[in-house]
N, C-alpha and C positions, 0 to 999 in steps of 0.2 A: 402470453407474453405483449409485451410490449415496450414497446423502442420510441426513447423522447428525449431532447436536452435536455442536463440537468444543469442549473447556476451554476454558479458557483459560488458559496461561505466569502462573506463576510464579514472581514474579524468585530471593526468596531466603530462608530463614526469619528474615533478620533484624529484628529490632522494631523500629519507627515512627522509638522515638526515637535509633536510633542511624542512620537513614539521609539523607540532607542530603537535598534534591527539591532540585534550576533549573526559570527556568522562560523559555520562550521569550528572550525580553526579559531574562531571567539570563545566555545563551548568548552573546547577540547580546550584551553587555558585553563579555567571556569572548571574540567574532573579534572586537572593535574594540580592548581595550585587544593581545591579544597571546597574551594570557595561552594561549585556540586561537590555532591558526593556521589561515587560513581557507581555507587550501589542504591542510586537513588532514575528510578524510570522516568526518565526526561526522551525528549526530542525534541529537532531543533525544526519548524512550522513557520515559512516563510519568514525568516530571518526570532521567531517569537521561539522562548524555550517553553515549550508543553512538557508539567506531567501527567502523565498518561499508563495508566492503574497497570502491569503483568496479566496475562489473557488464564481467565479459567481452564479448569478441565476439561470443561467440554468441547471451545475454544483450539487447547494445541491436542484432543483426541485428533478432527478433522487434520488440523493441520500438519499431524505424523501423518493422518492418508496419505493426503495430497503426495507427502517430500515421497513417502512409498511408488505409491504408481505416479511421477511422474518426474523420478528419477529413472526409471529404469528407461523409458521414454521416450527426451530427449536427448540421450544419447553424451558422446562428446561436446566438449567444443561452452558446451552449458554449467552453468552450477544452483542446484535449485537452494536454498538460504530459509532457514529459520528461523526469526525474532532475529534477528542483527541489523543491526543498523546499514542504513544502504542509504549514501552520500551521493544529491541528485547534484547537487549544484550548490552554491558558497554559502544559502542561505537552508538549503533543506537537506534535512541529512534525519528519519526519520527512520526507525524499526517497526517496517512490514512481519504479520502475521508469518506473508509468504515473498519470497520476488525469486522468479526467474533472470537469471541474467548471464550473454552472451560474452564473452571471457572473451575478445579481438587484443589478443600479448595479454595478461594480465589480470591479477583483482585490480588491478588499478586502475586499471581500460575498459571492466566492465560493465553492462549498459541493459540496465532490465527492458524485457521482454513480457513481462507480464510481471502483476503487486499484486493481494492479495491476502483483505482481509476481513480475516471469522469474528463474525460483532453481532453481542445482546443487549439488548436492554437498552443502557444511557449510552453505551459505547457507538450503536450506532447512527446518528444526529450526526455524530461527529468523527464518520472514515463515511459517508458520504457528504461530506460540504469541506472541512479544513481539509482533510488528507488527499480527497478526491481531489480536491486545488492545488496542493504540491503535487503532486500526480503528474498534472492535463499542461502546471505551471512548466515540469520538465519535458511534457512530453513520452511519456509512456504512454506504449500504443494502446497497451487491455487493464484494465485495469476491473477486480470482479472485488466483490459485500456479499459473504456468504451469511446470510441472515439467520440467524437462528433460527431468532424467536419465528420467524411467522414460514419459513424454511423454504429459502428463497432464494436467489442470486442475480446483483441488480450484478449485468454485463457493462463496462461501460466501454466507452470504445472512441477512436477519433478525435484522440486531446487535440483544442486549440490552447495553442501556451497563451497566446494576447488573453486572449480572457477569463486563464484560467477554469476551463470548462470540459465538456469530453457531451463533441456533438452528437454521440451513439448511448442512450442507456436502454436498454433489453433486458427483464425482469422476468425468468424464468425457474420452471415451479421445481419443488423439491425430485419429481421423475424423470427432470429434465435428462441428457446431456450435453457437457459444455464444454467449450472444445475453444483454440486464443488463434487470433487468426493469425496471428503472427510465429507458431507454432506450431505447423504441418506435420497433421498426424495425430497431434494429441485427441484426446478424447476421453471424458471421466463419465459413468455416471454415478447425481446427488447424489443420491439414495447410496450408494456402496459407503461413504465416508460416514456414515456416519452406524455403519449396520455392525 
């Protein structure tokens, strides 16, 4: 098990005046008017529209297993969401593989407690950098990247919104048990997710 902070991802060295940022409302209007197709796999991250391929069968299998275990363990007051948009602020609306949100007065006021990406191949770098920065800058308290290639999970905690980084990174082997600091009583055996 290792623990170290992960640095934020830099988008590019483009001067700020040369880069057009979008809001979630802008993206929704583009979809409504047909500028962006409704079935196009796009996410808004840091004000940038990113085309993200849909999850594969292995990712879906792990997410389904997570949902089956988390939903009864959490009880009322939480919503476990798979493959749905998560509006974090005006410039960030990712589609995480899984999000656990606390419902405080309805879906509009949902606050994420945990976000999970199940990843492999080229998507790993993207999930570890660009998506991690979007979650940290919006103060998502805990972020997991389940790495199907190395068969481990990177648990990121203690977000620093100012820098867009997480202060703590813990890598857990496949035979380890996952727990979430913000969700007491939740404990998952990683190996069981693909059994």
